[in-house]
TIFIMAR-438408 format. One record per residue (C-alpha): residue in one letter; chain; x negated, y negated, z. Coordinates in Angstrom, 3 decimals. Example, Ala and Ser with C-alpha at 12.3 -4.5 7.8 and 13.67 -1.06 7.14 Angstrom:
BEGIN
aa	ch	c1	c2	c3
A	A	-12.300	4.500	7.800;
S	A	-13.670	1.060	7.140;
This chain:
BEGIN
aa	ch	c1	c2	c3
M	A	2.222	43.720	20.402;
K	A	4.063	43.522	17.064;
S	A	7.260	41.342	17.085;
N	A	9.310	44.271	16.214;
S	A	8.285	46.060	19.320;
L	A	10.206	43.508	21.538;
S	A	13.609	43.281	20.088;
R	A	15.392	39.918	20.252;
R	A	18.343	41.353	22.076;
N	A	15.874	42.955	24.884;
F	A	14.219	39.271	24.907;
L	A	17.531	37.496	25.561;
A	A	18.555	40.151	27.869;
T	A	15.623	39.695	30.059;
S	A	15.014	35.983	30.128;
A	A	16.876	32.664	31.052;
L	A	17.684	32.183	27.575;
A	A	20.789	34.333	27.930;
F	A	21.927	32.744	30.986;
P	A	22.695	29.016	32.244;
Y	A	19.511	27.093	32.919;
V	A	17.750	27.830	36.094;
A	A	14.730	25.843	37.162;
T	A	11.489	27.469	38.212;
R	A	8.330	26.767	40.125;
S	A	7.694	23.866	37.583;
W	A	10.017	21.607	39.883;
A	A	8.287	21.928	42.800;
L	A	4.614	20.864	41.774;
S	A	2.649	18.739	44.233;
P	A	0.200	16.236	43.216;
N	A	-2.616	18.174	43.834;
S	A	-1.432	21.774	42.920;
T	A	-2.861	24.037	40.172;
I	A	-0.891	23.792	37.014;
R	A	-0.657	27.178	35.235;
H	A	-0.722	26.603	31.401;
V	A	0.062	28.830	28.262;
T	A	-0.638	28.058	24.433;
F	A	1.387	28.883	21.611;
G	A	-1.211	29.099	19.077;
A	A	-4.807	29.758	19.860;
N	A	-6.825	28.481	17.019;
G	A	-7.015	25.105	14.876;
M	A	-5.202	22.521	16.589;
A	A	-3.708	25.022	19.016;
F	A	-7.141	25.398	20.469;
S	A	-8.112	21.798	20.242;
D	A	-4.768	21.144	22.462;
V	A	-5.504	23.852	24.585;
N	A	-9.150	23.070	25.232;
S	A	-8.302	19.475	26.027;
I	A	-5.623	20.358	28.319;
S	A	-7.986	22.880	30.320;
G	A	-10.417	19.941	30.988;
V	A	-7.777	18.238	33.270;
K	A	-8.605	18.661	36.926;
N	A	-6.797	21.926	38.371;
V	A	-5.305	23.455	35.329;
E	A	-5.641	27.125	34.950;
V	A	-5.037	28.447	31.352;
V	A	-2.880	31.806	31.715;
A	A	-2.131	33.045	28.304;
C	A	-1.963	32.430	24.557;
A	A	0.468	33.762	21.847;
E	A	-1.159	33.949	18.674;
I	A	0.658	35.570	15.918;
D	A	-2.456	36.540	14.062;
A	A	-4.679	38.661	16.178;
T	A	-7.955	37.732	14.086;
R	A	-7.629	34.093	15.083;
Q	A	-7.708	34.754	19.000;
D	A	-11.642	35.094	19.154;
R	A	-12.117	31.324	20.266;
F	A	-9.322	31.479	22.790;
A	A	-10.861	34.737	24.124;
R	A	-14.335	33.316	24.398;
K	A	-13.224	30.117	26.165;
F	A	-10.611	31.611	28.434;
P	A	-11.640	35.408	29.127;
K	A	-9.200	35.651	31.914;
G	A	-6.198	34.462	29.631;
K	A	-4.026	37.095	28.549;
R	A	-3.502	37.353	24.717;
Y	A	-0.235	38.049	22.941;
T	A	0.610	38.106	19.201;
D	A	4.373	37.580	20.045;
W	A	5.526	34.476	21.401;
R	A	9.002	36.066	23.015;
E	A	6.675	38.626	24.608;
L	A	4.508	35.884	26.532;
L	A	7.673	33.963	27.756;
D	A	9.245	37.615	28.898;
K	A	6.224	38.706	30.538;
E	A	4.575	35.319	31.994;
V	A	7.859	33.491	32.718;
K	A	6.958	33.358	36.653;
N	A	3.283	32.780	35.887;
F	A	3.212	29.265	34.222;
D	A	4.334	25.914	34.531;
T	A	3.428	24.001	31.130;
A	A	2.935	24.865	27.566;
N	A	1.734	23.454	24.416;
V	A	3.303	24.446	21.107;
S	A	0.850	23.926	18.413;
T	A	2.084	26.516	15.607;
P	A	3.131	25.642	12.162;
D	A	6.106	22.997	11.785;
H	A	8.845	25.482	11.414;
M	A	8.261	27.287	14.898;
H	A	8.137	24.115	17.060;
A	A	11.534	23.752	18.164;
P	A	12.558	27.419	18.501;
I	A	9.491	27.990	20.726;
A	A	9.703	24.632	22.666;
M	A	13.434	25.127	23.314;
A	A	12.891	28.589	24.674;
A	A	10.211	27.441	26.901;
M	A	12.248	24.571	28.287;
Q	A	15.237	26.923	28.980;
L	A	13.130	28.585	31.190;
G	A	12.285	25.417	32.968;
K	A	8.609	24.746	31.605;
H	A	7.325	21.419	30.667;
V	A	6.192	21.356	27.077;
Y	A	3.676	19.432	24.930;
V	A	4.504	19.959	21.201;
Q	A	2.493	19.132	18.199;
K	A	3.770	16.687	15.788;
P	A	6.093	16.562	13.942;
L	A	8.264	17.576	17.113;
T	A	10.452	19.633	14.730;
H	A	10.816	20.740	11.112;
D	A	14.394	19.575	10.781;
V	A	16.295	16.552	12.164;
F	A	18.637	18.579	14.186;
E	A	16.171	20.255	16.001;
S	A	14.577	16.847	17.290;
R	A	17.997	15.711	18.559;
K	A	18.629	18.886	20.640;
L	A	15.080	19.312	22.055;
R	A	15.313	15.454	23.112;
E	A	18.854	16.145	24.746;
F	A	17.845	19.211	26.596;
A	A	14.682	17.867	28.022;
A	A	16.544	14.753	29.166;
A	A	19.475	16.555	30.607;
N	A	17.114	18.996	32.867;
K	A	14.258	16.376	33.711;
L	A	11.434	18.057	31.881;
T	A	8.180	16.312	31.167;
T	A	7.505	16.370	27.268;
Q	A	4.797	15.099	25.316;
M	A	4.376	14.963	21.487;
G	A	0.931	15.686	19.972;
I	A	0.182	12.294	18.584;
Q	A	-2.957	11.663	20.736;
V	A	-4.043	8.529	19.028;
H	A	-0.753	7.136	20.374;
S	A	-2.708	6.829	23.669;
S	A	-5.721	5.331	22.380;
Q	A	-6.772	1.652	23.294;
A	A	-6.511	0.719	19.379;
Y	A	-2.953	1.709	19.112;
R	A	-1.686	0.349	22.395;
E	A	-3.197	-2.898	21.821;
A	A	-1.616	-3.233	18.654;
V	A	1.869	-2.447	19.841;
E	A	1.182	-4.891	22.859;
L	A	-0.008	-7.568	20.277;
V	A	3.250	-7.392	18.256;
H	A	5.198	-7.670	21.938;
Q	A	3.259	-10.660	23.111;
G	A	4.271	-12.563	19.707;
A	A	0.571	-12.727	18.306;
I	A	2.151	-12.527	14.736;
G	A	5.591	-14.000	15.579;
K	A	8.845	-11.985	14.425;
V	A	8.172	-9.216	11.966;
T	A	9.483	-9.647	8.589;
E	A	8.671	-6.553	6.837;
V	A	6.524	-3.489	7.109;
H	A	4.600	-1.403	4.674;
T	A	2.684	1.778	5.957;
W	A	0.724	4.475	4.024;
S	A	-1.602	7.590	3.794;
S	A	-3.871	8.838	1.183;
K	A	-3.374	12.438	1.955;
K	A	-1.776	14.675	-0.385;
W	A	0.160	17.425	1.532;
G	A	2.121	18.808	-1.348;
D	A	2.042	20.763	-4.377;
T	A	3.528	20.396	-7.931;
A	A	2.477	23.585	-9.355;
Q	A	5.066	26.710	-9.497;
R	A	4.754	29.482	-6.524;
P	A	2.587	32.213	-7.641;
D	A	4.819	35.166	-8.742;
R	A	3.120	37.697	-6.875;
K	A	3.042	39.667	-3.494;
D	A	-0.173	40.373	-1.968;
K	A	-1.012	42.766	0.910;
V	A	-0.369	41.280	4.617;
P	A	-4.081	41.102	6.207;
A	A	-4.579	43.428	9.235;
G	A	-3.653	41.757	12.387;
L	A	-1.086	39.425	10.899;
D	A	2.673	39.971	11.620;
W	A	3.900	38.350	8.511;
N	A	7.850	38.879	9.590;
A	A	6.965	37.260	12.939;
W	A	4.870	34.266	11.163;
C	A	8.033	33.401	9.034;
G	A	10.086	33.417	12.233;
V	A	13.333	31.168	12.166;
A	A	12.421	30.243	8.482;
P	A	12.964	32.417	5.188;
K	A	10.900	35.522	4.703;
N	A	9.044	34.803	1.521;
N	A	6.390	37.199	-0.122;
Y	A	3.166	36.930	1.766;
I	A	0.722	35.357	-0.972;
G	A	-3.045	35.335	0.153;
G	A	-4.074	31.486	1.030;
Y	A	-0.810	30.030	-0.016;
Y	A	0.690	29.661	3.545;
H	A	-1.632	31.039	6.143;
P	A	-3.528	29.564	7.879;
G	A	-3.279	26.018	6.525;
N	A	-1.474	25.323	3.462;
W	A	1.960	25.928	4.996;
R	A	2.067	22.053	5.457;
K	A	2.877	21.787	1.665;
R	A	5.589	24.375	1.763;
L	A	9.246	23.180	2.174;
D	A	10.227	26.026	4.402;
Y	A	7.321	25.765	6.935;
G	A	5.845	22.276	6.816;
T	A	7.242	18.790	6.324;
G	A	4.523	17.294	3.783;
T	A	2.253	14.348	3.990;
F	A	4.706	12.142	5.648;
G	A	5.739	14.894	8.332;
D	A	2.135	15.531	8.967;
M	A	0.488	11.965	8.942;
G	A	3.595	9.648	9.357;
C	A	3.821	10.731	12.775;
H	A	0.506	9.487	13.563;
I	A	0.515	6.273	11.328;
Y	A	4.156	5.287	11.679;
D	A	3.788	5.457	15.428;
P	A	2.192	2.262	16.429;
M	A	4.320	0.322	13.833;
Y	A	7.475	2.099	15.358;
G	A	6.717	1.180	18.751;
A	A	5.195	-2.355	18.079;
V	A	8.702	-3.396	16.177;
G	A	10.784	-1.313	18.811;
L	A	12.477	0.640	15.863;
T	A	15.357	2.973	16.471;
A	A	17.587	4.763	13.971;
P	A	17.445	3.876	10.275;
L	A	20.432	2.377	8.748;
S	A	19.496	3.792	5.318;
V	A	16.514	5.357	3.606;
R	A	15.871	5.696	-0.488;
S	A	13.096	7.755	-2.054;
E	A	11.576	5.741	-5.119;
G	A	9.025	8.634	-5.398;
P	A	9.297	12.168	-7.106;
A	A	11.203	15.074	-6.012;
P	A	10.002	18.584	-4.921;
V	A	9.315	20.147	-8.367;
E	A	11.856	23.051	-9.155;
G	A	10.234	26.316	-8.484;
S	A	7.262	24.988	-6.690;
H	A	8.829	25.551	-3.105;
S	A	6.675	22.805	-2.191;
W	A	6.695	19.012	-1.038;
N	A	5.660	16.502	-3.805;
V	A	2.965	14.007	-3.584;
N	A	2.856	10.355	-3.986;
A	A	5.759	9.563	-1.907;
K	A	7.581	6.023	-1.827;
I	A	10.158	5.771	0.993;
H	A	12.022	2.720	1.715;
Y	A	13.936	2.229	4.906;
V	A	16.319	-0.275	6.255;
Y	A	16.336	-0.582	10.153;
P	A	18.365	-2.631	12.463;
G	A	16.919	-5.514	13.705;
T	A	15.221	-5.986	17.055;
K	A	14.011	-8.600	19.350;
Y	A	10.680	-8.351	17.679;
T	A	12.103	-8.949	14.009;
A	A	12.870	-12.136	12.193;
G	A	16.075	-10.838	10.839;
E	A	18.970	-8.723	11.449;
T	A	17.463	-5.939	9.636;
V	A	14.041	-5.193	8.850;
D	A	12.573	-3.319	5.826;
V	A	9.954	-0.631	6.236;
T	A	8.325	1.283	3.133;
W	A	6.121	4.415	3.288;
Y	A	3.589	5.411	0.814;
D	A	1.346	8.465	0.435;
G	A	-0.999	10.071	-1.983;
D	A	-1.838	7.728	-4.683;
Q	A	1.025	5.278	-3.695;
R	A	-0.057	2.014	-2.185;
P	A	1.591	-1.121	-1.170;
P	A	1.906	-3.490	-4.397;
A	A	-1.307	-5.645	-5.192;
N	A	0.290	-8.829	-4.464;
M	A	0.444	-7.443	-0.758;
Q	A	-3.154	-7.561	-0.676;
E	A	-3.360	-10.906	-2.361;
R	A	-0.919	-12.287	0.355;
I	A	-3.513	-11.390	2.889;
G	A	-6.645	-11.936	1.412;
R	A	-8.252	-8.501	1.780;
A	A	-8.365	-4.868	0.898;
L	A	-6.066	-2.351	2.678;
P	A	-7.836	0.826	4.430;
G	A	-7.105	4.130	3.174;
Q	A	-4.462	4.939	5.995;
G	A	-2.743	2.401	8.193;
S	A	0.036	-0.109	8.505;
L	A	0.515	-3.680	7.606;
L	A	3.065	-5.892	9.171;
F	A	4.067	-9.241	7.921;
G	A	4.903	-11.950	10.539;
T	A	6.428	-15.365	10.754;
K	A	3.114	-16.638	12.465;
G	A	0.550	-14.096	10.997;
H	A	0.132	-10.497	9.897;
M	A	-1.501	-7.711	11.175;
I	A	-3.143	-4.658	9.796;
I	A	-3.241	-1.340	11.839;
P	A	-5.848	0.782	10.341;
H	A	-5.372	4.543	11.210;
V	A	-7.512	5.126	14.327;
G	A	-8.771	1.574	14.196;
K	A	-8.536	-1.786	15.808;
A	A	-5.696	-4.128	14.875;
I	A	-6.760	-6.909	12.465;
L	A	-4.921	-10.006	12.881;
L	A	-4.791	-12.418	9.753;
P	A	-5.749	-14.740	8.692;
E	A	-8.850	-14.019	10.668;
D	A	-10.031	-17.383	10.848;
K	A	-6.894	-18.398	12.562;
Y	A	-7.115	-15.771	15.211;
K	A	-10.945	-16.032	16.006;
E	A	-10.329	-17.105	19.615;
Y	A	-7.155	-15.354	20.043;
K	A	-7.253	-13.503	23.459;
R	A	-6.194	-10.208	22.947;
P	A	-4.366	-8.059	25.694;
E	A	-6.537	-6.354	28.352;
I	A	-5.476	-2.815	27.770;
G	A	-7.228	0.502	27.785;
G	A	-6.550	3.765	26.353;
V	A	-5.358	6.763	28.328;
N	A	-5.900	10.552	27.998;
H	A	-2.842	11.938	26.041;
W	A	-3.267	15.631	27.607;
E	A	-4.050	14.364	31.038;
S	A	-0.948	12.058	31.038;
F	A	1.236	15.071	30.388;
I	A	-0.312	17.042	33.013;
N	A	-0.043	14.446	35.610;
A	A	3.625	13.651	34.648;
A	A	4.358	17.485	34.880;
R	A	3.062	16.995	38.579;
G	A	5.205	14.254	39.248;
E	A	2.552	11.365	38.628;
G	A	3.493	8.700	36.086;
K	A	5.341	9.299	32.883;
T	A	4.336	10.393	29.234;
S	A	4.517	7.714	26.662;
A	A	5.378	10.176	23.679;
N	A	7.991	11.973	25.360;
F	A	10.953	13.086	23.497;
D	A	12.855	10.302	24.285;
Y	A	10.545	8.219	22.293;
S	A	9.026	11.164	19.966;
G	A	12.108	12.543	19.061;
P	A	13.883	9.544	17.429;
L	A	10.494	8.782	15.808;
T	A	10.177	12.379	14.439;
E	A	14.020	12.057	13.296;
A	A	13.300	8.864	11.236;
I	A	10.254	10.351	9.533;
L	A	12.046	13.732	8.780;
L	A	14.816	11.736	6.969;
G	A	12.259	10.380	4.586;
G	A	11.817	13.834	3.796;
I	A	15.265	14.526	3.002;
A	A	15.284	11.396	0.878;
T	A	12.900	12.754	-1.289;
R	A	15.202	15.399	-2.675;
F	A	17.420	12.648	-3.874;
P	A	15.325	10.306	-5.737;
K	A	16.824	6.533	-6.330;
Q	A	19.590	7.222	-4.044;
Q	A	20.348	5.207	-0.971;
L	A	21.342	7.431	1.764;
N	A	23.356	5.685	4.580;
W	A	22.519	7.351	7.994;
D	A	25.105	7.772	10.777;
E	A	22.931	8.410	13.811;
K	A	25.760	9.647	16.215;
K	A	27.126	11.973	13.757;
L	A	23.613	13.281	12.770;
A	A	24.836	12.865	9.066;
F	A	24.546	10.853	5.787;
S	A	27.987	8.973	5.600;
N	A	27.926	8.930	1.578;
S	A	26.134	12.523	0.893;
K	A	27.254	15.952	1.876;
A	A	24.563	17.189	-0.223;
A	A	21.797	15.169	1.837;
T	A	23.604	16.052	5.083;
A	A	23.109	19.720	4.544;
F	A	19.251	19.203	5.105;
V	A	19.841	17.756	8.438;
K	A	19.940	21.333	9.966;
R	A	19.412	24.721	8.430;
E	A	20.344	28.092	9.539;
Y	A	17.800	30.148	11.405;
R	A	16.988	33.469	9.881;
K	A	19.370	36.555	11.184;
G	A	17.698	37.872	14.040;
W	A	15.658	34.773	15.141;
E	A	18.418	32.756	16.561;
V	A	17.627	30.629	19.583;
K	A	20.314	29.609	22.003;
G	A	20.890	25.580	21.712;
L	A	19.907	25.579	18.233;
C-alpha cells in the first residue's frame, strides 16, 4: 500500500499517537513468553537485524515495513508467514495489538520518527546506529523510553563482543592508569565533495519516493544517489562517516573513559562543499570532555579522524608501532592501549604487559539481550540511557564540521551551543509538513 493511501490524519486518529501513552501487552511478558516482533526495513542491515533476532528462542516475526517493495524478497523467503507493508504507519496501525518488539533499521533520518511512534504504542525498540539523525531526537527518545520503562537497544553489536567489553574493563580496573588523552579514527569515506547532479530521474516501480524521504526534505529522485545505500553521504538523510562508524568505534573508548556530554567541540577539517548536499570527508574533530574517575585531569581531550586523516605521526613514535585502519588509542599515566575496531585491545608497551592478567569477561548476544530484557530478564547495555548520550556527542561533531575552526561550547541542559546560534540551529530540524510525529 502506498503511503498516501493512509493519511497522517487517519493514522493519528486511529493510533495511540493521538492519545496519552497506554501500555500494551509488552508490559505483561513472562520469561518464557513468545515475543512477537516486527522490522522496519527488510533488506540490508534490517534483514541482518531481524534475522539475528529471529534466532532467539521463542521469537515470532510478525511483519515488516519496507518502503521499496522490490527489496522485500529476502524477508518473504525467510519469513513466509510474515505480513509485508510498504508504509510503516500502516503496519503500526494494523498490527498494533499483534507485536511486542521492533527493530528500526532504516536510513538514519527515519530512525527517530518510527522509534518514537512505536514506543508511544508501548513497544520495546532496537534501533540501528546512529540512534537518530539529529541531537534533539536522541534526547527525546531517551527521555520517553526512560519515563515509560521501555526496553531499548542501539544496534552497535560490537559493543557486546568480548573484545570491546574487555577493553572497557581493562581501563576500569586501572590497567593503563588514568587516561590523559584519546585519539579515535576510521578510514571510511562516507562523504562526497562533488556537486549534486542537476537532474530528476524516474522513480523505479515499487519505490514510494515521497514516503522514503519521510520527515526529511523531498529532493528530486536521482538514480543511485540516495537509495539504496548512498544516503549515508547526504546531509538530509545520513550522518556521514562519523555518524555511521563513530557509534561503533567511539563506543568502547566512550564507555571505558566514562564520558558524558562534551564541554566543547571544534572541527579542524573541511566543511561540506556548497552545493554538494553531502558530508565532506577527511574530518578531524576535537572534543573537550569533563574529566571522570578514569582520567588524570579535570578535562580530557578526545580527537576523531576519518578518511585520510590520522593521528599525528609522533603518536606512533610514542607507542612504538603502527596503528590499525580503524580504532582508538588511549594514553594513560601507566601505559597505553589500542582498541582496534572489532579486535582485541593491545596494552603498551607490550613487554610491560606480557604477564598482565586480563579480566575474565565474555561476550554476549546483542540481539538476545534485547529480547530477554523485553521479557524482564536482565538489562541491555546499549540502551538509550547509554546510546542516547553517545549518539548526541557524535552528532555534535557533525554539526561542528559545518563551522570549521570554531570552538563551539555545548550546554547539555539547554541543548544549545552557548556561543553560536547558527550552530544551535542544526540541533533540531523541523519535520516536513504532513510528517510530524508527536513528541518530536
